[in-house]
N, C-alpha and C positions, 0 to 999 in steps of 0.2 A: 421499602421497609413494609409498608403495610399491603401491599401485594400477599404476602407469608403470614399474615394475621389468620388463616385460614387455615393453616397448618395447627393453631394451636389447641383447640378442643376434642381434634382425633391425638395431639399428642398425650391429654390430660387424659387420658379415656384409654389410651395405651400404655402411661405409668401407673393409672390405678387400678385397672387391669391385673396389669405382673406384679403389681403390691399386693390383688386379693388374694391370688391366683398364689404365688409364694409362701401368706401366711398359713394360708391353708394344707398346703403344703407339708410345713414343719414341723405336724405332729407324727409324720413317718407311717400315714395310712398304709394296710396290708404289711406289717412286720406279722411273719408267725413265731411264734413261740421255738427255741432251738429245739425244743427235744419236741415238739409235734414235727417238724422240720424233717428230723429225721426218723421218727417213725414213720410217715411217708414216705422217704425215701427207700427207706426199710422194705414196706409195702409192696411199695412200685417194680423194687430187684427182684424180687419174690415173683411176681409175675411174671407168664410164660410172654414171651415176645411175640407183638402182633403179626400177624401175615399179612402182608402188601400185597397187591395183585400190579400190577403195573398192564398198561396198555401198550399193546401191538404199537413197533414203531414203524412210522407211516414210511411206505414205503418210497425210493429216491424219485423224486421226478426231476425231468433232466430241462434244466432251468431255460426257459425263453429270454431272449438277447432281443427280439422285435423284430430281427432280421429274419427274413425268407432268403436261406441258402436252399439250392439244390444238388443234389447228392452228385457227387462225384464219379466220372464215368470209369474205368477199366483203360488206363491208356498201355498202350501198348511200349515195352522197354525201348526206351532210345537206345540206337549204336553206338558202338564206344570210339571215341576220338583215335586213340592209339588200339588196335586189338592187342590183343594176348595172348605171345607164341607157346605155343603147348611142345614141351620138348619130345621129342622123338619117341617113340611107344620101343620096345626090346621086346623081341619076340624072343620068344624058351622054345628051344629044341630039345 
């Protein structure tokens, strides 16, 4: 149990800090009067929208896998095991 006594001071400081911040934030700092908020909203809606320029998208690159691969050579077509018989051609006379 004695080995955990070193945790007491940080725990007390943490609890005191939490209580202090909670007490400071209870007054609702940053609140704006409703009429002021409505006026600001109306002004913002009347302004023309901002034009935003976007950067051109980066060109897509091939992702390297870290493996060097040689390009394949064109291989001749393999002969079929069973040749396809063509139907006899009719002669038009």
